[in-house]
C-alpha positions as CSV (number, residue, x, y, z in Angstrom):
1,M,0.0,0.1,0.1
2,I,2.8,2.4,1.0
3,K,4.3,1.6,-2.4
4,K,1.3,2.5,-4.3
5,I,0.9,5.8,-2.4
6,A,4.5,6.8,-3.0
7,A,4.2,5.8,-7.1
8,A,1.0,8.0,-7.0
9,L,2.7,10.8,-5.4
10,T,5.6,10.4,-7.8
11,A,3.1,10.2,-10.8
12,L,1.6,13.4,-9.7
13,A,5.0,15.1,-9.4
14,L,5.8,14.0,-12.9
15,T,2.6,15.2,-14.4
16,G,2.7,18.7,-12.5
17,M,-1.0,17.7,-11.6
18,A,-0.6,17.7,-7.6
19,G,-3.2,19.8,-6.2
20,A,-5.3,20.2,-9.5
21,A,-8.8,19.5,-9.2
22,L,-10.7,17.6,-11.8
23,A,-14.3,18.3,-13.0
24,E,-17.0,16.2,-11.4
25,G,-17.5,13.2,-13.6
26,D,-20.7,11.4,-14.8
27,A,-20.2,8.0,-15.4
28,A,-23.6,7.3,-17.4
29,A,-22.1,10.3,-19.8
30,G,-18.6,8.6,-19.9
31,E,-20.2,5.2,-21.0
32,K,-21.4,7.2,-24.0
33,V,-17.7,8.7,-24.3
34,F,-16.1,5.3,-24.0
35,R,-17.8,4.5,-27.3
36,K,-14.7,6.1,-28.9
37,C,-12.7,3.7,-27.0
38,K,-14.3,0.3,-27.9
39,S,-12.6,-0.4,-31.1
40,C,-9.3,-1.0,-29.2
41,H,-10.5,-1.6,-25.5
42,Q,-13.0,-3.5,-23.3
43,V,-14.0,-3.2,-19.7
44,G,-16.3,-5.1,-17.7
45,D,-16.7,-8.7,-16.8
46,G,-15.7,-11.2,-19.8
47,A,-13.4,-8.3,-21.3
48,K,-10.4,-9.2,-23.5
49,N,-7.4,-7.8,-24.6
50,R,-7.8,-6.1,-28.3
51,I,-5.3,-3.7,-29.7
52,G,-5.2,-2.1,-26.4
53,P,-5.5,-3.9,-23.2
54,V,-8.6,-4.3,-20.9
55,L,-9.3,-1.4,-18.8
56,T,-11.3,-3.2,-16.0
57,G,-9.6,-1.8,-12.8
58,I,-7.4,0.8,-14.3
59,V,-8.1,3.6,-12.0
60,G,-5.7,3.5,-9.0
61,N,-3.7,0.5,-10.6
62,E,-0.2,0.7,-11.9
63,I,0.4,1.3,-15.4
64,A,1.2,-1.7,-17.8
65,S,-0.3,-4.3,-15.2
66,V,-2.7,-6.1,-17.6
67,E,-1.5,-9.8,-17.9
68,D,-1.0,-11.1,-21.4
69,F,-0.8,-7.9,-23.0
70,K,2.2,-6.8,-25.0
71,Y,2.9,-3.1,-23.9
72,S,5.2,-0.7,-25.7
73,K,8.7,0.1,-24.4
74,A,7.1,3.6,-23.6
75,F,4.8,2.3,-21.2
76,L,7.1,-0.3,-19.6
77,A,9.5,2.6,-18.9
78,K,6.5,4.4,-17.1
79,K,6.0,1.2,-15.2
80,E,9.7,1.1,-13.8
81,E,9.1,4.8,-12.8
82,G,6.1,3.5,-10.9
83,L,3.4,5.3,-12.6
84,V,0.0,4.7,-11.2
85,W,-3.3,5.5,-13.1
86,T,-4.8,8.0,-10.8
87,E,-7.6,10.1,-12.0
88,E,-5.2,12.9,-12.3
89,V,-2.7,10.9,-14.3
90,L,-5.6,9.6,-16.6
91,D,-6.9,13.2,-17.0
92,T,-3.6,14.3,-18.2
93,Y,-2.8,11.1,-20.3
94,L,-6.4,11.1,-22.2
95,T,-5.9,15.0,-22.8
96,K,-3.0,14.0,-25.2
97,P,-1.8,10.6,-24.9
98,K,1.5,10.7,-27.4
99,K,2.4,14.0,-25.3
100,F,2.3,12.4,-22.2
101,I,3.9,9.1,-23.1
102,K,6.2,9.7,-25.9
103,G,6.5,6.5,-28.1
104,T,3.2,5.2,-27.2
105,K,1.3,3.0,-29.8
106,M,-2.1,4.3,-29.1
107,S,-3.2,6.4,-32.1
108,F,-6.1,8.2,-30.2
109,S,-5.3,11.9,-30.3
110,G,-7.1,12.5,-27.1
111,L,-10.0,14.2,-25.4
112,K,-9.9,17.9,-25.4
113,K,-12.9,18.6,-23.3
114,E,-12.4,18.3,-19.7
115,Q,-15.9,17.2,-18.7
116,Q,-15.6,14.3,-21.5
117,R,-12.4,13.2,-19.5
118,A,-13.9,13.5,-16.1
119,D,-16.9,11.6,-17.3
120,I,-15.0,8.6,-19.0
121,I,-12.7,8.4,-15.7
122,A,-15.9,8.1,-13.5
123,Y,-17.2,5.6,-15.9
124,L,-14.0,3.6,-15.7
125,S,-14.1,3.9,-12.0
126,T,-17.0,1.8,-11.8
127,F,-15.2,-1.1,-13.0
128,E,-12.8,-2.8,-10.3
């Protein structure tokens, strides 16, 4: 537990997001936003890896932690740094994935709208 807390604090420092407040997310709205992700990701019971990993349990979990998924070197490097997918880190990543993790294979350009990011994070938080 202490390792996860330390990793989360490190991640916040790395992203410059320490102390930043996120918009209040709506999980139902986030389910609609998640449609943009479904071609590459699945979430929930019975979810399977596709082009991207399963996103069940992502919020609060260490990056690159889905078994049987082949992550890019860029993701594995972030795992070595101890990056944890906190709400703040997810918000930063979802804004511009390729800027946050240079070398990611994810082709999605990001979500510009803060509310959409908050909604999708709220939706993903419903899956443990």
